Structure formats: C-alpha cells, structure tokens
N, C-alpha and C positions, 0 to 999 in steps of 0.2 A: 244218167250218164252211162256209157257203155265202153267196155275195154276193147271190143273187137274180138273176133273168133280166133285170130292168129296174128303173129307178128308180120309187119310188112316185109317185102323183099329187101335184100341188101342193096344199098345204093339209092334208095328212094327218099331219104331224108335230105332236106335243105336247111340244116340247123342254122339259126340266126345267132351270131356271135355278139357278145357284149364284153368289153374289157373293163375290169375293175383295177384301179391304179394302186401301185405300191403305196403303203402308208395308211390306207383306209382301215378304220377301226371296225371290228366285228365283235360279237358276243356269242358265247356258247356255254351250254350246260354240260357238265361232265362229272364223272366219278372222281372222288378224291385221289384214287390210286393212279389216275392218268394226268399227265402234264396238261397245262392250259392249252398248249399248242400241239398236243399229242393226238394223232389220228388213231382210230380204232382199226386194228389190223385183222380182226376176227370175222370170218365169213359167217353169215347167219344161215339158219335152216332155209331150205328151198321154200317152205310153205308157212311156217309158224314164226310168230314173233318178229323182231327186227323193225327197221324203219323203211321209209318209202323208197330210198335208193341205196340201201346197203348192198354190200357184196355177198355173194353166195358161192358155193363150189362151182357154179357155172361161169363165174367171172370174179376172180379174187383180186381185191385191191383194198387199200386202207381208205377210210372215209371219215369225214368230220362235218357235222351240221353246225351252222352258225347263222347269224342274222345281224343286220346293221343296227337294230334296236334291241336293248336287253329285254324289253317286255315281250317282243316277238319270240326270242329264244326261249323264254320261260313258258309262254303259252304253247308253243309248238311241242315242247318236251313234256309238259305236265297236264295239259288240258284236252289233248286230242281224243280221249275216250270218255270224258265227263259229259253227263247229260242233265238237263233240267228235269225236275220231277213233275212239272205241270201245275204245281200248287203255289208258285211264286217264290219259292225258296232259292237261295244261292246253290250253285253246284258245289260239291265238297271234294277237295283234294286231300286224300289221306296223308297223314304225316309220314307214314312209312315210305312213301314215294320220294321223300326228300332226304332220306338217310344217306349220308356220305356224298351228297351232291354239292357242287360248287358252280357259281356263275363267274365266268372269267372273260376279261377283255383281251383280245388278240389283235395283231396288226398284220396286214398283208405285207410280206417281205419283198414281193416283186409284183409286177403286173400279172394278173391272171385272166385267162380267156374262158368265159363261161357260155354254155348254151342257154340262151334266154327263153324261158317258158312263161313269160309274164303277160301274154296277150293271146287272144284267139288266133290272129294271124301267125304268131310265132309257134303256137301249138299245131296249127294246120300245116306249117312247114315241115313238121316231123310226123305227119300222118295221124295227128290227133284231131278229131272232129269237134271236141268240146274240152271242158276243164277236167275230165276224169283223171288224167295222169297226175295232176297236182292237187286235186281236191277230193279224191276218193277216200273213203274211210280206211282205218287200219286193217279191216278185214280183207281189203283188196291189195295189201302190200306185197303179197307173193307175186301178183301180176305186175304191179308198178316196178318192182325190182327187175323183173324179166324184161320189161320194156326199157328200163334204164340201161340194162346191159346192151340191148340192141342199139340204143341211142349212143352209148359210149363207143361202140364199134363204128357207127356212122360218123361220129365226130371225134376222131382220135386226137385231135388238137386240144380238146377241151380239158381244162383243169377242174371242171365241175359244172353244175347246173344252178340256175337261179330261177325262182318262180314267186308268184304272189301267194303269200301265206293263206292257207285255207282258214285259219282260225284268227288271224290278225291282219287281214287284208285292209287296205291295199299295201301294207308293209310287206317287205320281201323276206324270203328265207332262201338259204342256199346250202349246197353240199359241195365239198371239195374232195378231190381224189388224190391219193398218193400211192406209192409203191410199198411203203412201210410206215410204221408208227411215227418215224421222224421224217419231216418233209421240209422242203425249202420254201413252201408257200406262206408260212406264217411265222411270226415271232411273238414272244410274250411282251407285254407292256409293263410299265411301272405301277399300274393300277392293281392293288391287291385283289385276289379272288374273293368273292363274297361267299361265305359259308351259308348255306341255305337251311341247315338244320340246327343252328344254335339260336339263342334268344334274339340277337340283333337281326339275324337273317330271317327268322320267322316273322318278326315285326315288319321288316321291309317288304317281305313277300306278301303278307296279308294286305298291306296298303296298296301294293302294286296290283294285286288280283281283284281288289274290290271293284274297280271299274269294269271288270269282266264278269262280275257277278259270280265270283268264286271265293269260297272261304276255306280255311284250313281246319281239319278235324278228322275224327275217326268215322268210318263208314260201317254201319251194321251189315253183316252178311245177309244176302237174300235167303229167306226160309227155304230149306231143302237143298241148298246148293253148297257144295264144299263139305269139308269135314273138320 
C-alpha cells in the first residue's frame, strides 16, 4: 500500500457520509485520569507516537477513539504493535501497558455524522486508491494524521471518521472530534468502567484475548537494545 507523494488538492474529496443515531453504545479504552466520555485535547508530535487520526500542531482538536464492540476497542488499543514469533506461540501483551487503563461504555448523546472509510469505493471517494489510510502500520501514523487533517478540511460537517478495523475486521473502529475535552457527542452510561489492571480485569482480558492468540505477561528486552 502506498500513501502517495503529496496530498490531493483542496476540493477533490467526495466524502461519503454515514449517520450514527443518538443512543448507540460504544466502548473505549482510556487512562484512569480521563473521564469515560472525556476527549484527549493534547496535540501529538508531528512525526512520533500518537494514533492514526490524532491532532497535531497542524490541526488542533480534541479526539476520542471508540468501537461498537468492546473487543475491538481492546485490540485496537493494545495489539497494534504485537507480532507473532513464527514458532507457534501467542503474542505477548506486556502487563505494563495495562497500568491505569479502563474500558468504558459510552453512549452517543446525539446523532453524529461520520466520514465512512469502510470500503474501497468510499476510500476512492477521498482520493485513496487502497486501504493504506486505515490499515497502515503505526510507523505510518505521521502520514495518516496529515491525511486526516486534509480530510477534516474537506468534510467540515464531519463529527469523525469510521473505518473497518485493521486488527479486528470486519468490525468497525471510529474516531470522534471535539473542540475541547468536554463534548456534546457522548454521555456516560450506568455500566461501570472495567479496570484492566486489577485481578478481575486481568482475568477478563486474558479470556478475551485468547481468541486473538494474545496472552498477558512480561516481555524480555531484545539483546543490545535499550538500557
């Protein structure tokens, strides 16, 4: 898959709209310090770290990733950099990645309009020739963020994007946009957040990840890397 040598010109996208109705339940993974319905208002570095469609100093906004299924939210957050070792073993999710993390259920507080990136025709409509924008590895996120900023300008009506999860397809993943950490897009539900780093949470997470050939544990550092 290729990202293209440059961004398309302004006005060349024909973004396809999908409406998600108020009341739909979503799931998201977040830090304990952040509310279940709290958006991340912090721009990421232009080139390093961050997620697929985070804001940067080029385009500052608050953002929140979620999914209609709790498994998809978990997989998208924790498994995106894990690899099989080629010897038939499970992939290993380091326990340190779970520290201070919660899985929460939220509800759409109103109808939201999303740019749909769930099919090749929908991607073609925004000048993407293949699945690169939504299926590229984290090493490409500096570029997907920049494309996301272009697409936000092309579809100023959009409350976010929705796409087929790279790691849990055909289930969907989505990102919502806001102007601040507090937004009118979501509300909390009566479902308690699941703590992912306590005994009960680890037990549930281990059972959930088994189907994906992922286990919890420590990872030995590669020889000669790190200090």
